[in-house]
TIVEXLO-732116 format. One record per residue: residue number from 1; residue in one letter; chain; y, x, z of N, C-alpha, C in turn. Coordinates in nm, 4 decimals, padded with zeros to 6 digits. Layout:
REM residues N
<site NUM "a" "A" <Y X Z> <Y X Z> <Y X Z>>
...
***
This chain:
REM residues 158
<site 1 "x" "A" <-04.3188 -00.3171 -01.7121> <-04.2974 -00.1753 -01.6923> <-04.2970 -00.1083 -01.8296>>
<site 2 "x" "A" <-04.1957 -00.0249 -01.8542> <-04.1919 00.0410 -01.9839> <-04.2906 00.1574 -01.9891>>
<site 3 "x" "A" <-04.3178 00.2042 -02.1082> <-04.4204 00.3059 -02.1301> <-04.3904 00.4357 -02.0555>>
<site 4 "x" "A" <-04.2661 00.4816 -02.0598> <-04.2310 00.6067 -01.9921> <-04.2533 00.5968 -01.8424>>
<site 5 "x" "A" <-04.2121 00.4849 -01.7838> <-04.2297 00.4657 -01.6404> <-04.3788 00.4588 -01.6056>>
<site 6 "x" "A" <-04.4555 00.3877 -01.6865> <-04.6000 00.3769 -01.6656> <-04.6650 00.5148 -01.6677>>
<site 7 "x" "A" <-04.6300 00.5948 -01.7666> <-04.6921 00.7257 -01.7826> <-04.6541 00.8234 -01.6711>>
<site 8 "x" "A" <-04.5520 00.7904 -01.5943> <-04.5132 00.8748 -01.4811> <-04.5793 00.8327 -01.3501>>
<site 9 "x" "A" <-04.6466 00.7184 -01.3496> <-04.7087 00.6732 -01.2247> <-04.8290 00.7618 -01.1919>>
<site 10 "x" "A" <-04.8486 00.7891 -01.0633> <-04.9603 00.8760 -01.0228> <-05.0974 00.8239 -01.0666>>
<site 11 "x" "A" <-05.1194 00.6931 -01.0609> <-05.2494 00.6383 -01.0993> <-05.2765 00.6602 -01.2477>>
<site 12 "x" "A" <-05.1777 00.6342 -01.3305> <-05.1929 00.6531 -01.4752> <-05.2161 00.8012 -01.5074>>
<site 13 "x" "A" <-05.1380 00.8874 -01.4458> <-05.1536 01.0322 -01.4694> <-05.2924 01.0798 -01.4284>>
<site 14 "x" "A" <-05.3412 01.0278 -01.3162> <-05.4747 01.0667 -01.2696> <-05.5804 01.0168 -01.3682>>
<site 15 "x" "A" <-05.5627 00.8986 -01.4227> <-05.6565 00.8471 -01.5233> <-05.6613 00.9392 -01.6447>>
<site 16 "x" "A" <-05.5462 00.9903 -01.6852> <-05.5415 01.0810 -01.7998> <-05.6068 01.2155 -01.7667>>
<site 17 "x" "A" <-05.5913 01.2610 -01.6428> <-05.6567 01.3854 -01.6001> <-05.8090 01.3689 -01.6025>>
<site 18 "x" "A" <-05.8560 01.2543 -01.5574> <-05.9999 01.2265 -01.5603> <-06.0505 01.2279 -01.7038>>
<site 19 "x" "A" <-05.9766 01.1671 -01.7941> <-06.0154 01.1673 -01.9350> <-06.0249 01.3096 -01.9896>>
<site 20 "x" "A" <-05.9289 01.3939 -01.9556> <-05.9310 01.5327 -02.0027> <-06.0539 01.6080 -01.9524>>
<site 21 "x" "A" <-06.0901 01.5889 -01.8271> <-06.2073 01.6573 -01.7720> <-06.3342 01.6080 -01.8401>>
<site 22 "x" "A" <-06.3446 01.4782 -01.8609> <-06.4624 01.4228 -01.9293> <-06.4709 01.4793 -02.0711>>
<site 23 "x" "A" <-06.3583 01.4913 -02.1387> <-06.3586 01.5498 -02.2737> <-06.4090 01.6939 -02.2706>>
<site 24 "x" "A" <-06.3688 01.7704 -02.1701> <-06.4173 01.9099 -02.1568> <-06.5676 01.9131 -02.1330>>
<site 25 "x" "A" <-06.6152 01.8236 -02.0476> <-06.7586 01.8198 -02.0183> <-06.8377 01.7882 -02.1447>>
<site 26 "x" "A" <-06.7899 01.6931 -02.2230> <-06.8587 01.6571 -02.3474> <-06.8747 01.7792 -02.4382>>
<site 27 "x" "A" <-06.7721 01.8621 -02.4440> <-06.7772 01.9814 -02.5288> <-06.8827 02.0818 -02.4816>>
<site 28 "x" "A" <-06.9195 02.0753 -02.3543> <-07.0151 02.1703 -02.2972> <-07.1602 02.1241 -02.3075>>
<site 29 "x" "A" <-07.1820 02.0001 -02.3475> <-07.3176 01.9459 -02.3549> <-07.3838 01.9906 -02.4842>>
<site 30 "x" "A" <-07.5001 02.0527 -02.4738> <-07.5719 02.0909 -02.5964> <-07.6131 01.9668 -02.6759>>
<site 31 "x" "A" <-07.5916 01.9697 -02.8061> <-07.6206 01.8544 -02.8908> <-07.7671 01.8125 -02.8860>>
<site 32 "x" "A" <-07.8555 01.9079 -02.8664> <-07.9981 01.8757 -02.8657> <-08.0422 01.8042 -02.7373>>
<site 33 "x" "A" <-07.9590 01.8027 -02.6365> <-07.9907 01.7351 -02.5100> <-07.9474 01.5883 -02.5205>>
<site 34 "x" "A" <-08.0389 01.5058 -02.5700> <-08.0064 01.3666 -02.5999> <-07.9657 01.2868 -02.4766>>
<site 35 "x" "A" <-08.0373 01.3059 -02.3654> <-08.0069 01.2292 -02.2448> <-07.8667 01.2616 -02.1939>>
<site 36 "x" "A" <-07.8375 01.3881 -02.1788> <-07.7069 01.4281 -02.1259> <-07.5957 01.3918 -02.2237>>
<site 37 "x" "A" <-07.6232 01.3997 -02.3521> <-07.5248 01.3585 -02.4526> <-07.4938 01.2095 -02.4375>>
<site 38 "x" "A" <-07.5971 01.1291 -02.4158> <-07.5767 00.9853 -02.3976> <-07.4956 00.9577 -02.2709>>
<site 39 "x" "A" <-07.5287 01.0271 -02.1628> <-07.4538 01.0099 -02.0373> <-07.3077 01.0495 -02.0586>>
<site 40 "x" "A" <-07.2864 01.1606 -02.1276> <-07.1498 01.2088 -02.1531> <-07.0705 01.1079 -02.2348>>
<site 41 "x" "A" <-07.1323 01.0491 -02.3337> <-07.0618 00.9508 -02.4167> <-07.0313 00.8235 -02.3377>>
<site 42 "x" "A" <-07.1221 00.7845 -02.2487> <-07.0937 00.6689 -02.1628> <-06.9764 00.6987 -02.0696>>
<site 43 "x" "A" <-06.9740 00.8197 -02.0140> <-06.8632 00.8595 -01.9273> <-06.7320 00.8591 -02.0058>>
<site 44 "x" "A" <-06.7372 00.9056 -02.1279> <-06.6175 00.9101 -02.2120> <-06.5667 00.7682 -02.2407>>
<site 45 "x" "A" <-06.6593 00.6782 -02.2725> <-06.6222 00.5382 -02.2978> <-06.5542 00.4785 -02.1749>>
<site 46 "x" "A" <-06.6091 00.5064 -02.0581> <-06.5487 00.4561 -01.9345> <-06.4128 00.5201 -01.9090>>
<site 47 "x" "A" <-06.4022 00.6499 -01.9307> <-06.2750 00.7211 -01.9075> <-06.1662 00.6709 -02.0025>>
<site 48 "x" "A" <-06.2054 00.6353 -02.1233> <-06.1086 00.5825 -02.2195> <-06.0492 00.4486 -02.1763>>
<site 49 "x" "A" <-06.1173 00.3750 -02.0921> <-06.0697 00.2426 -02.0512> <-05.9715 00.2461 -01.9345>>
<site 50 "x" "A" <-05.9704 00.3536 -01.8575> <-05.8893 00.3564 -01.7357> <-05.7406 00.3328 -01.7628>>
<site 51 "x" "A" <-05.6806 00.4174 -01.8428> <-05.5353 00.4079 -01.8665> <-05.4948 00.2755 -01.9323>>
<site 52 "x" "A" <-05.5643 00.2286 -02.0361> <-05.5238 00.1002 -02.0955> <-05.5363 -00.0178 -01.9993>>
<site 53 "x" "A" <-05.6358 -00.0152 -01.9128> <-05.6507 -00.1247 -01.8168> <-05.5416 -00.1181 -01.7098>>
<site 54 "x" "A" <-05.4998 00.0015 -01.6733> <-05.3865 00.0151 -01.5811> <-05.2621 -00.0430 -01.6484>>
<site 55 "x" "A" <-05.2416 -00.0065 -01.7736> <-05.1267 -00.0596 -01.8479> <-05.1349 -00.2114 -01.8590>>
<site 56 "x" "A" <-05.2543 -00.2631 -01.8834> <-05.2718 -00.4073 -01.8937> <-05.2377 -00.4786 -01.7641>>
<site 57 "x" "A" <-05.2778 -00.4205 -01.6529> <-05.2465 -00.4809 -01.5230> <-05.0980 -00.4711 -01.4926>>
<site 58 "x" "A" <-05.0364 -00.3616 -01.5310> <-04.8931 -00.3430 -01.5066> <-04.8095 -00.4330 -01.5970>>
<site 59 "x" "A" <-04.8666 -00.4742 -01.7078> <-04.7926 -00.5550 -01.8043> <-04.7886 -00.7031 -01.7731>>
<site 60 "x" "A" <-04.8583 -00.7457 -01.6673> <-04.8596 -00.8872 -01.6289> <-04.8203 -00.9006 -01.4827>>
<site 61 "x" "A" <-04.7802 -01.0215 -01.4472> <-04.7435 -01.0477 -01.3081> <-04.8504 -01.1261 -01.2328>>
<site 62 "x" "A" <-04.9365 -01.1957 -01.3044> <-05.0332 -01.2839 -01.2401> <-05.1429 -01.2066 -01.1677>>
<site 63 "x" "A" <-05.1645 -01.2441 -01.0430> <-05.2618 -01.1782 -00.9562> <-05.4010 -01.1752 -01.0186>>
<site 64 "x" "A" <-05.4465 -01.2886 -01.0706> <-05.5830 -01.2951 -01.1219> <-05.6049 -01.2025 -01.2415>>
<site 65 "x" "A" <-05.5055 -01.1887 -01.3266> <-05.5187 -01.0995 -01.4422> <-05.5147 -00.9536 -01.3960>>
<site 66 "x" "A" <-05.4268 -00.9241 -01.3012> <-05.4227 -00.7889 -01.2452> <-05.5583 -00.7522 -01.1838>>
<site 67 "x" "A" <-05.6163 -00.8467 -01.1078> <-05.7439 -00.8201 -01.0423> <-05.8573 -00.8052 -01.1437>>
<site 68 "x" "A" <-05.8510 -00.8803 -01.2511> <-05.9531 -00.8662 -01.3553> <-05.9502 -00.7250 -01.4134>>
<site 69 "x" "A" <-05.8311 -00.6760 -01.4440> <-05.8173 -00.5393 -01.4933> <-05.8616 -00.4388 -01.3879>>
<site 70 "x" "A" <-05.8245 -00.4634 -01.2622> <-05.8610 -00.3731 -01.1536> <-06.0128 -00.3637 -01.1387>>
<site 71 "x" "A" <-06.0820 -00.4754 -01.1544> <-06.2277 -00.4739 -01.1422> <-06.2910 -00.3880 -01.2521>>
<site 72 "x" "A" <-06.2369 -00.3954 -01.3712> <-06.2885 -00.3139 -01.4819> <-06.2599 -00.1662 -01.4561>>
<site 73 "x" "A" <-06.1411 -00.1359 -01.4065> <-06.1046 00.0026 -01.3749> <-06.2002 00.0583 -01.2702>>
<site 74 "x" "A" <-06.2221 -00.0184 -01.1655> <-06.3123 00.0253 -01.0573> <-06.4525 00.0509 -01.1115>>
<site 75 "x" "A" <-06.5028 -00.0407 -01.1928> <-06.6370 -00.0251 -01.2502> <-06.6464 00.1022 -01.3332>>
<site 76 "x" "A" <-06.5463 00.1250 -01.4172> <-06.5479 00.2443 -01.5029> <-06.5420 00.3727 -01.4206>>
<site 77 "x" "A" <-06.4552 00.3759 -01.3208> <-06.4431 00.4961 -01.2378> <-06.5730 00.5238 -01.1628>>
<site 78 "x" "A" <-06.6351 00.4202 -01.1119> <-06.7619 00.4391 -01.0408> <-06.8724 00.4852 -01.1349>>
<site 79 "x" "A" <-06.8740 00.4335 -01.2566> <-06.9749 00.4756 -01.3537> <-06.9571 00.6231 -01.3903>>
<site 80 "x" "A" <-06.8338 00.6673 -01.4012> <-06.8081 00.8092 -01.4295> <-06.8617 00.8948 -01.3152>>
<site 81 "x" "A" <-06.8298 00.8544 -01.1928> <-06.8752 00.9278 -01.0747> <-07.0273 00.9369 -01.0713>>
<site 82 "x" "A" <-07.0937 00.8244 -01.0923> <-07.2395 00.8198 -01.0891> <-07.2986 00.8977 -01.2071>>
<site 83 "x" "A" <-07.2288 00.8980 -01.3193> <-07.2763 00.9719 -01.4359> <-07.2948 01.1203 -01.4088>>
<site 84 "x" "A" <-07.2199 01.1721 -01.3144> <-07.2356 01.3140 -01.2769> <-07.3773 01.3424 -01.2294>>
<site 85 "x" "A" <-07.4417 01.2444 -01.1664> <-07.5796 01.2632 -01.1198> <-07.6744 01.2903 -01.2355>>
<site 86 "x" "A" <-07.6514 01.2247 -01.3489> <-07.7351 01.2473 -01.4660> <-07.7271 01.3909 -01.5136>>
<site 87 "x" "A" <-07.6090 01.4475 -01.5064> <-07.5922 01.5878 -01.5452> <-07.6666 01.6802 -01.4489>>
<site 88 "x" "A" <-07.6556 01.6520 -01.3207> <-07.7226 01.7343 -01.2195> <-07.8730 01.7264 -01.2377>>
<site 89 "x" "A" <-07.9261 01.6049 -01.2608> <-08.0701 01.5868 -01.2800> <-08.1213 01.6672 -01.3992>>
<site 90 "x" "A" <-08.0392 01.6815 -01.5001> <-08.0805 01.7520 -01.6216> <-08.0517 01.9015 -01.6156>>
<site 91 "x" "A" <-08.0007 01.9490 -01.5017> <-07.9781 02.0921 -01.4857> <-07.8538 02.1442 -01.5560>>
<site 92 "x" "A" <-07.7518 02.0598 -01.5695> <-07.6252 02.1003 -01.6313> <-07.5709 02.2228 -01.5584>>
<site 93 "x" "A" <-07.5398 02.3270 -01.6324> <-07.5028 02.4563 -01.5732> <-07.3601 02.4606 -01.5192>>
<site 94 "x" "A" <-07.2692 02.3914 -01.5818> <-07.1274 02.3989 -01.5439> <-07.0948 02.2948 -01.4364>>
<site 95 "x" "A" <-07.1616 02.3071 -01.3200> <-07.1451 02.2078 -01.2134> <-07.0031 02.2054 -01.1571>>
<site 96 "x" "A" <-06.9281 02.3137 -01.1764> <-06.7896 02.3141 -01.1256> <-06.7062 02.2047 -01.1920>>
<site 97 "x" "A" <-06.7376 02.1703 -01.3180> <-06.6669 02.0608 -01.3849> <-06.7029 01.9264 -01.3227>>
<site 98 "x" "A" <-06.8296 01.9116 -01.2847> <-06.8734 01.7880 -01.2210> <-06.8074 01.7725 -01.0840>>
<site 99 "x" "A" <-06.7997 01.8826 -01.0096> <-06.7329 01.8788 -00.8792> <-06.5851 01.8457 -00.8953>>
<site 100 "x" "A" <-06.5228 01.9055 -00.9964> <-06.3819 01.8773 -01.0241> <-06.3629 01.7301 -01.0609>>
<site 101 "x" "A" <-06.4519 01.6778 -01.1443> <-06.4435 01.5384 -01.1865> <-06.4614 01.4445 -01.0672>>
<site 102 "x" "A" <-06.5579 01.4728 -00.9833> <-06.5785 01.3892 -00.8647> <-06.4573 01.3935 -00.7724>>
<site 103 "x" "A" <-06.3966 01.5100 -00.7593> <-06.2757 01.5214 -00.6782> <-06.1613 01.4391 -00.7351>>
<site 104 "x" "A" <-06.1467 01.4411 -00.8660> <-06.0420 01.3616 -00.9319> <-06.0681 01.2122 -00.9162>>
<site 105 "x" "A" <-06.1943 01.1724 -00.9259> <-06.2292 01.0309 -00.9079> <-06.1969 00.9883 -00.7649>>
<site 106 "x" "A" <-06.2240 01.0736 -00.6683> <-06.1940 01.0399 -00.5290> <-06.0432 01.0246 -00.5090>>
<site 107 "x" "A" <-05.9637 01.1133 -00.5674> <-05.8176 01.1001 -00.5594> <-05.7726 00.9717 -00.6305>>
<site 108 "x" "A" <-05.8346 00.9425 -00.7428> <-05.8043 00.8204 -00.8174> <-05.8345 00.6971 -00.7328>>
<site 109 "x" "A" <-05.9477 00.7000 -00.6610> <-05.9879 00.5864 -00.5777> <-05.8805 00.5534 -00.4743>>
<site 110 "x" "A" <-05.8263 00.6552 -00.4088> <-05.7237 00.6328 -00.3069> <-05.5965 00.5765 -00.3713>>
<site 111 "x" "A" <-05.5536 00.6353 -00.4823> <-05.4358 00.5843 -00.5531> <-05.4576 00.4400 -00.5982>>
<site 112 "x" "A" <-05.5771 00.4125 -00.6468> <-05.6131 00.2795 -00.6944> <-05.6056 00.1776 -00.5807>>
<site 113 "x" "A" <-05.6639 00.2111 -00.4656> <-05.6646 00.1186 -00.3520> <-05.5223 00.0869 -00.3064>>
<site 114 "x" "A" <-05.4352 00.1869 -00.3064> <-05.2952 00.1648 -00.2686> <-05.2240 00.0787 -00.3731>>
<site 115 "x" "A" <-05.2563 00.1003 -00.4985> <-05.1967 00.0241 -00.6090> <-05.2337 -00.1236 -00.5977>>
<site 116 "x" "A" <-05.3616 -00.1523 -00.5729> <-05.4089 -00.2908 -00.5646> <-05.3445 -00.3631 -00.4462>>
<site 117 "x" "A" <-05.3183 -00.2920 -00.3371> <-05.2551 -00.3554 -00.2206> <-05.1188 -00.4141 -00.2549>>
<site 118 "x" "A" <-05.0560 -00.3646 -00.3612> <-04.9226 -00.4110 -00.3988> <-04.9224 -00.5299 -00.4940>>
<site 119 "x" "A" <-05.0388 -00.5803 -00.5331> <-05.0436 -00.6972 -00.6195> <-04.9891 -00.8176 -00.5428>>
<site 120 "x" "A" <-04.9063 -00.8961 -00.6085> <-04.8452 -01.0140 -00.5471> <-04.9458 -01.1290 -00.5441>>
<site 121 "x" "A" <-04.9991 -01.1578 -00.4254> <-05.1008 -01.2615 -00.4112> <-05.0440 -01.4025 -00.4242>>
<site 122 "x" "A" <-04.9119 -01.4146 -00.4216> <-04.8511 -01.5472 -00.4337> <-04.8217 -01.5852 -00.5785>>
<site 123 "x" "A" <-04.8366 -01.4913 -00.6687> <-04.8110 -01.5161 -00.8111> <-04.9458 -01.5245 -00.8829>>
<site 124 "x" "A" <-05.0009 -01.6443 -00.8885> <-05.1336 -01.6596 -00.9466> <-05.1480 -01.7957 -01.0143>>
<site 125 "x" "A" <-05.2464 -01.8023 -01.0983> <-05.2985 -01.9310 -01.1422> <-05.4426 -01.9323 -01.0921>>
<site 126 "x" "A" <-05.4940 -02.0495 -01.0631> <-05.6290 -02.0571 -01.0071> <-05.7306 -02.0110 -01.1109>>
<site 127 "x" "A" <-05.8130 -01.9157 -01.0696> <-05.9229 -01.8685 -01.1539> <-06.0389 -01.9658 -01.1347>>
<site 128 "x" "A" <-06.0603 -02.0514 -01.2329> <-06.1641 -02.1542 -01.2227> <-06.3049 -02.0962 -01.2266>>
<site 129 "x" "A" <-06.3178 -01.9667 -01.2556> <-06.4468 -01.8986 -01.2488> <-06.4737 -01.8497 -01.1065>>
<site 130 "x" "A" <-06.3692 -01.8449 -01.0238> <-06.3843 -01.8120 -00.8827> <-06.3912 -01.6646 -00.8483>>
<site 131 "x" "A" <-06.3636 -01.5776 -00.9427> <-06.3757 -01.4342 -00.9143> <-06.2476 -01.3684 -00.8651>>
<site 132 "x" "A" <-06.1348 -01.4064 -00.9198> <-06.0124 -01.3309 -00.8965> <-05.9003 -01.4136 -00.8341>>
<site 133 "x" "A" <-05.9375 -01.5012 -00.7445> <-05.8372 -01.5774 -00.6720> <-05.7898 -01.4981 -00.5505>>
<site 134 "x" "A" <-05.6649 -01.5178 -00.5112> <-05.6182 -01.4535 -00.3890> <-05.6960 -01.5078 -00.2686>>
<site 135 "x" "A" <-05.6972 -01.4347 -00.1582> <-05.7657 -01.4850 -00.0385> <-05.7158 -01.6245 -00.0019>>
<site 136 "x" "A" <-05.8096 -01.7124 00.0292> <-05.7757 -01.8486 00.0693> <-05.7652 -01.9480 -00.0447>>
<site 137 "x" "A" <-05.7748 -01.9023 -00.1681> <-05.7681 -01.9914 -00.2839> <-05.9084 -02.0005 -00.3432>>
<site 138 "x" "A" <-05.9539 -02.1233 -00.3650> <-06.0868 -02.1454 -00.4202> <-06.0787 -02.1976 -00.5629>>
<site 139 "x" "A" <-06.1859 -02.1765 -00.6384> <-06.1887 -02.2168 -00.7792> <-06.1682 -02.3668 -00.7978>>
<site 140 "x" "A" <-06.2064 -02.4473 -00.6966> <-06.1978 -02.5922 -00.7119> <-06.0779 -02.6534 -00.6394>>
<site 141 "x" "A" <-05.9859 -02.5693 -00.5930> <-05.8640 -02.6206 -00.5304> <-05.7808 -02.6982 -00.6313>>
<site 142 "x" "A" <-05.7036 -02.7897 -00.5802> <-05.6093 -02.8634 -00.6644> <-05.4963 -02.7679 -00.6984>>
<site 143 "x" "A" <-05.4598 -02.7638 -00.8239> <-05.3488 -02.6777 -00.8666> <-05.2187 -02.7361 -00.8141>>
<site 144 "x" "A" <-05.1416 -02.6591 -00.7357> <-05.0169 -02.7123 -00.6807> <-04.9196 -02.7591 -00.7888>>
<site 145 "x" "A" <-04.9251 -02.7018 -00.9056> <-04.8358 -02.7432 -01.0137> <-04.8686 -02.8831 -01.0653>>
<site 146 "x" "A" <-04.9915 -02.9298 -01.0423> <-05.0297 -03.0640 -01.0874> <-04.9622 -03.1730 -01.0047>>
<site 147 "x" "A" <-04.9116 -03.1390 -00.8879> <-04.8516 -03.2374 -00.7980> <-04.6998 -03.2475 -00.8117>>
<site 148 "x" "A" <-04.6430 -03.1792 -00.9072> <-04.4982 -03.1826 -00.9251> <-04.4626 -03.3073 -01.0055>>
<site 149 "x" "A" <-04.3874 -03.4000 -00.9421> <-04.3497 -03.5208 -01.0165> <-04.2452 -03.4873 -01.1234>>
<site 150 "x" "A" <-04.2571 -03.5542 -01.2345> <-04.1615 -03.5299 -01.3415> <-04.1201 -03.6626 -01.4020>>
<site 151 "x" "A" <-03.9943 -03.6940 -01.3867> <-03.9382 -03.8118 -01.4514> <-03.8529 -03.7626 -01.5661>>
<site 152 "x" "A" <-03.8909 -03.7994 -01.6844> <-03.8194 -03.7548 -01.8024> <-03.6875 -03.8322 -01.8149>>
<site 153 "x" "A" <-03.5748 -03.7619 -01.8048> <-03.4464 -03.8315 -01.8134> <-03.4154 -03.8826 -01.9540>>
<site 154 "x" "A" <-03.4922 -03.8429 -02.0511> <-03.4668 -03.8842 -02.1879> <-03.5497 -04.0050 -02.2306>>
<site 155 "x" "A" <-03.6332 -04.0551 -02.1380> <-03.7090 -04.1767 -02.1699> <-03.6126 -04.2933 -02.1836>>
<site 156 "x" "A" <-03.6335 -04.3766 -02.2832> <-03.5500 -04.4963 -02.3020> <-03.5846 -04.6006 -02.1973>>
<site 157 "x" "A" <-03.4820 -04.6526 -02.1341> <-03.5037 -04.7617 -02.0405> <-03.4757 -04.8914 -02.1137>>
<site 158 "x" "A" <-03.5624 -04.9866 -02.0991> <-03.5443 -05.1146 -02.1681> <-03.5155 -05.2251 -02.0736>>
***
């Protein structure tokens, strides 16, 4: 997928919107509030990973690599969502930004789930770690490519 097409996809655009909201929240955190500053920076780190991981998944065809990227995206989005609780616990005044961020994460979740449903489960290599295999494929299965007979026509016959 080329860059322009990627940047027009709803999931990618939503990831960028989430990043923008997190950047706004960071600007509102008082520097002297160490806990909330740390939470904000963690949220920012997670928000920064969303779009590149989407691009990484879109840039490959293999199911296991797509799923690996998807797992990281999911983890980051959930951490951002949960990070809002840290702000609430500390009495963050601009709760409307937190509500907006949670709403964007929820919209992202739905787009993400629809996106993952489109991964081609038949285009994979066996994940020997056992995490990202398509349903019905196990880490210790025999690789179907290992059973392809190959007779080299260029071997010298004597």
